[in-house]
C-alpha positions in Angstrom: -19.5 -46.0 19.2 -18.9 -42.7 20.9 -15.7 -42.0 22.7 -15.1 -39.6 25.7 -12.0 -37.6 26.1 -10.0 -38.6 29.4 -10.0 -35.8 31.9 -7.2 -35.7 34.2 -7.7 -35.2 37.8 -4.3 -34.1 38.6 -2.1 -31.8 36.4 0.4 -33.8 34.3 3.9 -34.4 35.5 6.5 -31.8 33.9 8.6 -33.3 31.3 12.3 -33.4 31.4 14.2 -30.9 29.3 17.7 -31.0 27.8 20.1 -28.3 29.4 20.7 -25.4 27.4 24.1 -25.2 26.0 26.0 -21.7 26.7 28.2 -21.4 23.6 27.8 -17.7 23.0 27.8 -14.7 25.4 24.5 -15.3 26.6 21.9 -18.1 26.6 18.2 -18.4 27.5 17.0 -21.3 29.5 13.1 -22.7 29.1 11.8 -19.9 31.3 13.3 -17.2 28.9 15.7 -16.1 31.6 19.0 -14.9 30.0 22.2 -16.6 31.7 25.6 -14.9 31.0 28.5 -16.9 29.8 31.2 -16.1 32.3 33.9 -17.9 30.2 36.8 -15.6 29.3 37.8 -17.1 26.0 35.2 -17.5 23.2 35.6 -20.4 20.8 37.7 -18.5 18.2 40.2 -17.2 20.6 43.8 -18.9 20.2 46.8 -18.1 22.7 49.5 -16.2 21.5 52.1 -18.2 19.4 49.7 -21.3 19.0 49.9 -21.2 15.4 53.7 -21.2 15.5 53.8 -24.0 18.1 51.4 -26.0 16.0 53.4 -25.4 12.8 56.5 -26.7 14.7 55.0 -29.8 16.3 53.1 -30.6 12.9 56.6 -30.4 11.2 58.3 -32.7 14.0 55.4 -35.2 13.8 55.6 -35.4 9.9 59.5 -36.1 10.3 58.9 -38.6 13.1 55.8 -40.6 11.5 56.3 -39.5 7.8 54.1 -37.4 5.4 52.0 -40.0 3.8 48.4 -39.6 2.4 47.2 -43.0 3.4 48.2 -43.8 7.0 47.1 -46.8 9.4 44.9 -45.7 12.3 47.9 -46.3 14.6 50.1 -43.9 12.5 47.4 -41.2 12.4 46.6 -41.2 16.1 50.2 -41.5 17.0 50.9 -38.3 14.9 47.8 -36.6 16.2 48.7 -37.5 19.8 52.2 -36.2 19.4 50.8 -32.7 18.4 48.2 -32.8 21.2 50.7 -33.7 24.0 53.2 -31.1 22.6 50.5 -28.4 22.8 49.6 -29.3 26.4 53.2 -29.0 27.4 53.2 -25.5 26.2 50.0 -24.5 28.1 
């Protein structure tokens, strides 16, 4: 039995596309248009004094929550949250 190919009377609808992530200095969208990234900081940039502040907060968290290799989930996230809150206070 022979089959015939279906012919569209109208053009098919365009398909949805994922948005393009702009993680670099520039990004191209689906139409090959270059979009500059206007972010002033790149992913590798750290503010001045970040490493010293992190080291101080980690030492304080180790003292407060203990420096164990095996921790419960509550201990781990308590320690992590302590460091994150301290870093946000210094912004």
